[in-house]
C-alpha positions as CSV (number, residue, x, y, z in Angstrom):
1,M,87.5,124.2,136.3
2,L,84.8,125.9,134.2
3,F,82.0,125.5,136.8
4,I,79.7,124.1,134.1
5,S,78.6,120.6,133.4
6,Q,79.0,118.9,130.0
7,S,75.5,119.3,128.7
8,P,75.1,123.0,129.2
9,L,78.7,123.5,127.9
10,E,77.8,121.6,124.7
11,K,74.6,123.5,124.3
12,R,76.4,126.8,124.6
13,F,79.1,125.6,122.2
14,R,76.4,124.6,119.6
15,Q,74.8,128.1,120.0
16,I,78.0,129.9,119.4
17,V,79.8,127.7,116.8
18,G,76.8,126.2,115.1
19,T,77.7,122.5,115.5
20,T,78.5,120.1,118.3
21,P,82.0,119.9,119.7
22,K,82.5,116.4,118.3
23,K,81.4,117.5,114.8
24,F,83.6,120.6,115.0
25,A,86.6,118.4,116.0
26,S,85.9,116.2,113.0
27,I,85.8,119.2,110.7
28,I,89.2,120.4,112.0
29,R,90.7,117.0,111.6
30,F,89.4,116.6,108.1
31,N,90.8,120.0,107.1
32,S,94.2,118.6,108.2
33,V,93.6,115.6,106.0
34,L,93.0,117.8,103.0
35,E,96.2,119.7,103.7
36,N,98.1,116.4,103.9
37,L,96.7,115.4,100.6
38,K,97.9,118.6,99.0
39,E,101.4,117.7,100.3
40,K,101.1,114.3,98.5
41,K,101.7,112.3,101.6
42,P,100.9,108.6,101.5
43,F,97.4,107.7,102.6
44,A,98.7,105.5,105.5
45,V,100.8,108.4,106.8
46,I,97.8,110.7,106.6
47,C,95.7,108.2,108.7
48,D,98.4,107.9,111.3
49,E,99.1,111.7,111.6
50,N,95.5,112.5,112.0
51,N,94.8,109.8,114.5
52,Y,92.5,107.6,112.5
53,F,92.1,104.0,113.7
54,D,92.6,102.7,110.2
55,Q,92.2,103.8,106.5
56,A,88.6,102.6,106.4
57,H,87.6,105.1,109.1
58,L,89.3,107.9,107.1
59,I,87.6,106.8,103.9
60,H,84.2,106.8,105.7
61,D,84.8,110.4,106.9
62,F,86.0,111.4,103.5
63,K,82.8,110.1,101.9
64,N,80.7,111.9,104.6
65,F,82.4,115.3,104.0
66,T,82.9,115.2,100.2
67,G,80.5,112.6,98.9
68,E,83.4,110.9,97.1
69,T,86.3,108.5,97.9
70,P,89.8,110.0,98.2
71,D,90.8,108.5,94.8
72,K,87.9,110.2,93.0
73,F,88.3,113.5,94.9
74,E,92.0,113.9,93.8
75,K,91.2,113.6,90.1
């Protein structure tokens, strides 16, 4: 539909946005997680609503983005 293959599209995306499409999607998803934490939703619900396979994957992303676990981050 766009008349462009995946590789050039990703390259153009990186040039414009400053990161890969996959990383950008992860950032958007993690922002949603942070909003859910503000709403005091249970961690299991946050995982489910943000399409994480399990809590371990969310905790891994959490550590990558914040450097802390969710428990330490909230304090």
